[in-house]
C-alpha positions as CSV (number, residue, x, y, z in Angstrom):
1,M,-18.8,-21.3,-1.1
2,V,-17.5,-18.1,-2.8
3,N,-13.9,-17.7,-5.1
4,P,-12.0,-15.3,-3.2
5,L,-10.7,-13.2,-6.4
6,D,-14.6,-13.4,-7.4
7,A,-15.2,-11.3,-3.9
8,I,-12.5,-8.8,-4.5
9,L,-13.6,-8.2,-8.2
10,E,-17.3,-7.3,-6.9
11,A,-15.8,-5.0,-4.3
12,L,-13.9,-3.6,-6.5
13,Q,-16.5,-2.7,-8.5
14,N,-18.9,-1.5,-5.7
15,M,-15.9,1.1,-4.7
16,Q,-16.3,2.4,-8.6
17,D,-19.4,2.4,-8.7
18,A,-18.8,4.3,-4.7
19,I,-16.3,6.4,-6.5
20,D,-18.5,7.8,-9.2
21,E,-21.3,8.6,-7.0
22,I,-19.4,10.7,-4.5
23,K,-18.2,12.3,-7.6
24,V,-21.9,13.1,-8.8
25,R,-22.3,14.4,-5.6
26,K,-19.3,16.5,-5.6
27,N,-20.8,18.1,-8.5
28,I,-24.1,19.6,-6.9
29,T,-22.4,20.3,-3.5
30,P,-21.8,24.2,-2.8
31,E,-20.3,23.7,0.7
32,K,-16.2,23.8,0.3
33,E,-15.7,21.6,3.7
34,T,-18.3,18.5,2.3
35,L,-16.1,19.2,-0.9
36,Q,-12.9,18.7,0.5
37,D,-13.9,15.3,2.6
38,Y,-15.6,14.1,-0.5
39,D,-12.4,14.7,-1.9
40,K,-10.5,12.5,0.6
41,I,-13.3,9.9,0.3
42,I,-12.2,9.8,-3.3
43,K,-8.6,9.7,-2.4
44,H,-9.1,6.6,-0.1
45,L,-11.0,4.5,-2.5
46,E,-8.6,5.2,-5.2
47,D,-5.8,3.5,-2.8
48,S,-7.8,0.7,-1.9
49,I,-8.5,0.0,-5.3
50,A,-4.4,0.2,-6.2
51,D,-4.2,-2.0,-3.2
52,M,-6.9,-4.6,-4.4
53,I,-5.6,-4.8,-8.2
54,N,-2.4,-6.0,-6.4
55,A,-4.1,-8.5,-5.0
56,V,-5.5,-9.6,-7.8
57,V,-2.2,-10.1,-9.9
58,I,-1.6,-12.1,-6.5
59,F,-4.7,-14.3,-7.0
60,Q,-4.2,-14.4,-10.9
61,K,-0.8,-15.8,-10.6
62,Y,-2.3,-19.1,-8.7
63,G,-5.0,-19.0,-11.6
64,K,-7.5,-21.4,-9.7
65,A,-5.5,-22.8,-6.8
66,L,-6.9,-20.6,-4.1
């Protein structure tokens, strides 16, 4: 059985990797509309990361109890 906290931490890392990849693509994309969409994607992912970090804080409150 997978520890929920471990799953969240892995998801956080995957989301950060996705943000980093989008930033690289953003640097090589000349199309204005695509750049704007990349900015929107990054913003949504960053907001999601913030929410997930809040969940991690709650998980850590209970240690291994969850």
